[in-house]
C-alpha positions as CSV (number, residue, x, y, z in Angstrom):
1,X,-38.7,-9.1,-12.5
2,X,-42.3,-8.9,-11.4
3,X,-42.4,-8.5,-7.6
4,X,-45.3,-8.9,-5.2
5,X,-45.9,-5.5,-3.7
6,X,-45.7,-7.0,-0.1
7,X,-42.2,-8.4,-0.8
8,X,-41.0,-5.1,-2.2
9,X,-42.4,-3.2,0.8
10,X,-40.7,-5.6,3.3
11,X,-37.4,-5.4,1.6
12,X,-37.5,-1.6,1.3
13,X,-38.4,-1.3,5.0
14,X,-35.6,-3.6,6.2
15,X,-32.8,-2.3,4.0
16,X,-33.7,1.2,5.0
17,X,-32.8,0.3,8.5
18,X,-29.2,-0.7,7.7
19,X,-27.4,1.7,10.1
20,X,-24.2,3.3,9.0
21,X,-23.5,4.6,12.5
22,X,-23.9,1.1,14.0
23,X,-21.6,-0.4,11.3
24,X,-19.0,2.3,12.1
25,X,-19.2,1.8,15.9
26,X,-18.9,-2.0,15.6
27,X,-16.1,-1.7,13.1
28,X,-14.1,0.7,15.4
29,X,-14.7,-1.6,18.4
30,X,-13.3,-4.6,16.5
31,X,-10.3,-2.9,14.8
32,X,-9.4,0.2,16.8
33,X,-10.6,0.5,20.3
34,X,-10.8,-1.4,22.5
35,X,-9.5,-4.1,20.2
36,X,-6.5,-3.2,18.0
37,X,-7.0,-6.4,16.0
38,X,-8.5,-9.9,16.4
39,X,-5.9,-12.7,16.7
40,X,-5.3,-15.7,18.9
41,X,-1.6,-14.9,19.4
42,X,-2.1,-11.5,21.0
43,X,-3.5,-10.7,24.4
44,X,-3.9,-7.0,25.5
45,X,-2.0,-5.9,28.6
46,X,-4.1,-6.5,31.7
47,X,-6.6,-8.9,29.8
48,X,-7.0,-12.6,30.5
49,X,-7.9,-13.7,27.0
50,X,-6.6,-13.0,23.5
51,X,-8.1,-10.4,21.2
52,X,-9.9,-12.9,19.0
53,X,-11.7,-14.4,22.0
54,X,-12.6,-10.8,23.0
55,X,-14.0,-10.3,19.5
56,X,-16.0,-13.5,19.8
57,X,-17.5,-12.3,23.1
58,X,-18.5,-8.9,21.5
59,X,-20.0,-10.5,18.5
60,X,-21.9,-13.0,20.6
61,X,-23.2,-10.3,22.9
62,X,-24.5,-8.2,20.1
63,X,-26.3,-11.3,18.6
64,X,-27.7,-12.2,21.9
65,X,-29.1,-8.7,22.3
66,X,-31.0,-9.4,19.1
67,X,-32.5,-12.6,20.6
68,X,-30.2,-15.2,19.1
69,X,-28.7,-18.1,21.0
70,X,-25.1,-18.3,19.8
71,X,-23.6,-21.7,19.2
72,X,-19.8,-22.4,19.2
73,X,-18.0,-24.9,17.0
74,X,-14.5,-25.8,18.1
75,X,-11.6,-26.0,15.6
76,X,-7.9,-26.4,16.5
77,X,-5.7,-23.9,14.6
78,X,-2.2,-22.3,14.6
79,X,-1.1,-18.8,13.8
80,X,0.6,-18.4,10.4
81,X,4.3,-17.8,10.3
82,X,5.8,-14.7,8.6
83,X,8.1,-14.9,5.6
84,X,9.6,-11.4,5.1
85,X,11.2,-12.4,1.8
86,X,7.7,-12.2,0.2
87,X,5.9,-9.1,-0.9
88,X,4.5,-7.3,2.2
89,X,0.9,-8.2,1.6
90,X,1.6,-11.9,1.2
91,X,4.1,-12.7,3.9
92,X,2.0,-15.4,5.6
93,X,3.8,-18.7,5.7
94,X,3.4,-22.2,7.3
95,X,3.4,-22.1,11.1
96,X,6.8,-21.9,12.7
97,X,8.2,-25.1,14.3
98,X,6.6,-25.7,17.7
99,X,4.0,-23.0,17.0
100,X,1.3,-23.1,19.7
101,X,-2.1,-24.8,19.1
102,X,-5.1,-22.7,19.8
103,X,-8.8,-23.5,20.2
104,X,-10.7,-21.3,17.7
105,X,-14.4,-21.0,17.5
106,X,-16.9,-20.8,14.7
107,X,-19.9,-18.8,15.9
108,X,-23.4,-19.5,14.7
109,X,-26.7,-17.6,15.1
110,X,-29.7,-19.3,13.6
111,X,-33.2,-18.2,12.8
112,X,-35.7,-20.9,12.0
113,X,-37.9,-20.6,9.0
114,X,-41.7,-20.8,9.4
115,X,-42.6,-22.5,6.1
116,X,-39.5,-24.3,4.9
117,X,-37.3,-24.5,7.9
118,X,-35.2,-27.3,6.3
119,X,-34.0,-24.9,3.6
120,X,-31.1,-22.7,4.9
121,X,-29.8,-19.4,3.6
122,X,-26.3,-18.8,5.1
123,X,-24.5,-15.5,5.5
124,X,-20.9,-15.9,6.6
125,X,-17.8,-13.8,7.3
126,X,-14.4,-14.4,8.7
127,X,-14.0,-12.4,11.9
128,X,-10.2,-12.7,12.6
129,X,-7.5,-10.4,11.4
130,X,-4.1,-11.5,10.2
131,X,-2.2,-13.7,12.7
132,X,1.3,-13.0,11.2
133,X,1.1,-9.2,11.3
134,X,-0.4,-6.6,13.6
135,X,-3.0,-5.4,11.2
136,X,-6.3,-3.9,12.4
137,X,-8.0,-5.9,9.6
138,X,-10.7,-3.2,9.2
139,X,-11.6,-4.0,5.6
140,X,-10.3,-7.6,5.8
141,X,-12.6,-8.5,7.4
142,X,-14.0,-6.2,9.9
143,X,-16.2,-4.8,7.2
144,X,-17.8,-8.1,6.3
145,X,-18.1,-9.1,10.0
146,X,-20.1,-6.0,11.0
147,X,-22.2,-6.3,7.8
148,X,-23.2,-9.9,8.8
149,X,-23.9,-8.7,12.3
150,X,-26.2,-6.0,10.9
151,X,-28.1,-8.3,8.7
152,X,-28.6,-10.6,11.7
153,X,-30.0,-7.7,13.7
154,X,-32.4,-6.7,11.0
155,X,-33.9,-10.1,10.3
156,X,-34.2,-11.0,14.0
157,X,-37.9,-10.0,14.1
158,X,-38.6,-10.9,10.4
159,X,-40.9,-13.9,9.8
160,X,-38.7,-15.8,7.4
161,X,-40.1,-18.6,5.3
162,X,-36.7,-20.4,5.2
163,X,-34.1,-20.7,7.9
164,X,-31.4,-18.0,7.9
165,X,-28.1,-18.8,9.5
166,X,-25.1,-16.6,10.3
167,X,-21.6,-18.0,10.6
168,X,-18.6,-16.1,11.9
169,X,-15.5,-18.1,11.1
170,X,-11.7,-17.6,11.0
171,X,-9.5,-17.4,7.8
172,X,-6.3,-15.7,9.0
173,X,-5.1,-18.7,11.1
174,X,-4.6,-22.2,9.8
175,X,-6.5,-24.3,8.9
176,X,-9.4,-22.0,7.9
177,X,-12.3,-22.8,10.3
178,X,-14.8,-22.5,7.4
179,X,-13.4,-25.8,6.2
180,X,-14.7,-27.5,9.3
181,X,-18.0,-25.6,9.1
182,X,-18.6,-26.7,5.6
183,X,-17.5,-30.3,6.2
184,X,-19.8,-30.5,9.3
185,X,-22.7,-29.1,7.3
186,X,-22.2,-31.7,4.7
187,X,-22.0,-34.5,7.3
188,X,-25.2,-33.3,9.0
189,X,-27.0,-33.1,5.6
190,X,-27.7,-29.4,5.9
191,X,-29.8,-28.2,3.0
192,X,-28.0,-25.0,2.2
193,X,-29.8,-23.3,-0.7
194,X,-27.8,-20.1,-0.9
195,X,-24.5,-19.0,0.7
196,X,-23.4,-15.4,0.8
197,X,-19.8,-14.8,2.0
198,X,-19.2,-11.1,2.9
199,X,-15.5,-10.3,2.8
200,X,-13.8,-6.9,2.6
201,X,-16.9,-5.1,1.5
202,X,-16.0,-1.7,-0.1
203,X,-12.3,-2.5,-0.3
204,X,-11.1,-0.9,-3.6
205,X,-8.3,0.9,-5.3
206,X,-7.3,4.4,-4.4
207,X,-8.4,5.5,-7.9
208,X,-11.9,4.2,-7.2
209,X,-11.9,5.9,-3.8
210,X,-10.9,9.2,-5.4
211,X,-13.6,8.7,-8.1
212,X,-16.3,8.3,-5.4
213,X,-17.2,4.8,-6.7
214,X,-19.3,2.5,-4.4
215,X,-18.3,-0.9,-5.6
216,X,-19.3,-4.5,-5.1
217,X,-18.2,-7.6,-7.0
218,X,-20.0,-10.9,-6.6
219,X,-17.7,-13.8,-7.2
220,X,-19.0,-17.3,-8.1
221,X,-17.2,-20.4,-9.0
222,X,-19.8,-22.9,-10.1
223,X,-22.7,-22.2,-12.5
224,X,-25.0,-22.9,-9.6
225,X,-23.7,-19.7,-8.0
226,X,-24.3,-17.4,-11.0
227,X,-28.1,-16.9,-10.3
228,X,-27.1,-15.4,-7.0
229,X,-24.6,-13.1,-8.6
230,X,-27.3,-12.0,-11.0
231,X,-29.6,-11.5,-8.1
232,X,-27.2,-9.1,-6.5
233,X,-27.4,-7.0,-9.7
234,X,-31.2,-7.2,-9.8
235,X,-31.8,-6.1,-6.2
236,X,-29.3,-3.3,-6.7
237,X,-31.4,-2.0,-9.6
238,X,-34.9,-2.7,-8.1
239,X,-34.2,-0.9,-4.9
240,X,-31.9,1.8,-6.5
241,X,-29.2,1.0,-4.0
242,X,-26.5,2.7,-6.1
243,X,-23.7,0.2,-6.2
244,X,-21.3,-0.2,-9.1
245,X,-22.3,-3.9,-9.1
246,X,-20.4,-6.5,-11.2
247,X,-19.8,-10.3,-11.2
248,X,-16.9,-12.5,-11.9
249,X,-16.5,-16.3,-12.3
250,X,-13.5,-17.7,-10.6
251,X,-11.7,-20.7,-12.1
252,X,-11.3,-22.4,-8.8
253,X,-12.8,-22.2,-5.3
254,X,-11.4,-19.5,-3.1
255,X,-11.9,-17.8,0.3
256,X,-14.5,-19.1,2.7
257,X,-17.2,-19.6,0.1
258,X,-14.7,-21.9,-1.5
259,X,-14.6,-24.1,1.6
260,X,-18.3,-24.7,1.1
261,X,-18.0,-25.3,-2.7
262,X,-15.3,-27.9,-2.0
263,X,-17.6,-29.6,0.5
264,X,-20.3,-29.9,-2.1
265,X,-22.3,-26.7,-1.9
266,X,-21.8,-25.0,-5.3
267,X,-24.4,-22.3,-4.7
268,X,-21.9,-20.2,-2.7
269,X,-20.9,-16.6,-3.7
270,X,-18.7,-13.9,-2.2
271,X,-19.4,-10.2,-2.1
272,X,-16.2,-8.2,-2.1
273,X,-15.3,-4.6,-2.9
274,X,-13.1,-5.3,-5.8
275,X,-11.6,-8.2,-7.8
276,X,-8.7,-8.6,-8.1
277,X,-8.7,-7.1,-4.7
278,X,-7.2,-3.6,-5.0
279,X,-7.2,-2.1,-1.5
280,X,-3.6,-0.7,-1.1
281,X,-3.7,-1.6,2.6
282,X,-4.5,-5.3,2.1
283,X,-2.9,-7.4,4.9
284,X,-0.9,-4.3,6.2
285,X,-0.8,-2.5,9.5
286,X,-2.5,0.4,7.7
287,X,-5.8,-1.5,7.1
288,X,-7.4,0.9,9.6
289,X,-11.1,1.6,10.2
290,X,-10.9,5.4,9.5
291,X,-10.0,4.4,5.9
292,X,-13.1,2.3,5.4
293,X,-15.8,3.7,3.1
294,X,-18.7,3.1,5.5
295,X,-21.2,4.3,3.0
296,X,-20.0,1.6,0.6
297,X,-20.2,-1.0,3.3
298,X,-23.8,0.2,4.1
299,X,-24.9,-0.1,0.4
300,X,-23.3,-3.6,0.0
301,X,-25.0,-4.7,3.2
302,X,-28.3,-3.5,1.9
303,X,-27.8,-5.4,-1.4
304,X,-26.7,-8.6,0.4
305,X,-29.7,-8.4,2.7
306,X,-32.1,-7.7,-0.2
307,X,-30.7,-10.7,-2.1
308,X,-31.2,-13.0,0.9
309,X,-34.8,-11.8,1.4
310,X,-35.5,-12.6,-2.2
311,X,-34.2,-16.1,-1.8
312,X,-36.2,-16.5,1.3
313,X,-39.5,-15.8,-0.4
314,X,-38.5,-17.7,-3.5
315,X,-38.8,-14.6,-5.8
316,X,-38.0,-15.4,-9.4
317,X,-34.7,-14.3,-10.9
């Protein structure tokens, strides 16, 4: 790829500012202290609102400190039930009879493009942890949440050509709120040109941990998504980020990127630490922040940011 020197300098400057300490602090805030997890069906003693609302407030405050006006989109959801006859990591089930209805929120932060504001690059992450088990949800998906927050912080003062939006949704309650987000985007006629779902960044097998591997897999479902998977590999090489970067084509839509594919946006991809997902603490009470490979999260955040910046300037792939 032939790059304009100005673009390369801008990308190098911004990705160098991805702050591992900030990623760690935000991750521990959302999955250790003060918040043990992020779920609608748990309120901490002495608090007036549930832990997911508390997480929403924290994410919104951080975005507002960067200058964004945070928008809320309302979705009615229920907590999943728990089926203890299933394997431990897959015990979610349909809501129990008479399960309470909750109001959940999609959070949006939007930066308007200067040249092509009608074209939108979307970064998204689900911010909730599992509603059927008391899991901190550090990898799933505290890691993706803090990465998306960090990208938002770093582009806040960047003069983007295209609009860059950030969506924080909910996947561990039902229905997934990314479905409403995608359907509403379609109904509005949003011109989404690239969608990056950041979920469980750095989550990998114990063998990969012991080998010191820094992994990222970019999943795509439709051929329209493959150029963005290839772009992840290209920026990893151009900027010498150091990820073991691979891609994989899924046979059917999945995760929150799948909500957008199903709504008619095939250019959606997901960045994840491994596929099939190999973190031994997946969906368990042991998905704790002290086990998260923050350096892996930092590198995957750098690559995701670099890919988004290349899309913004229309760099060839």
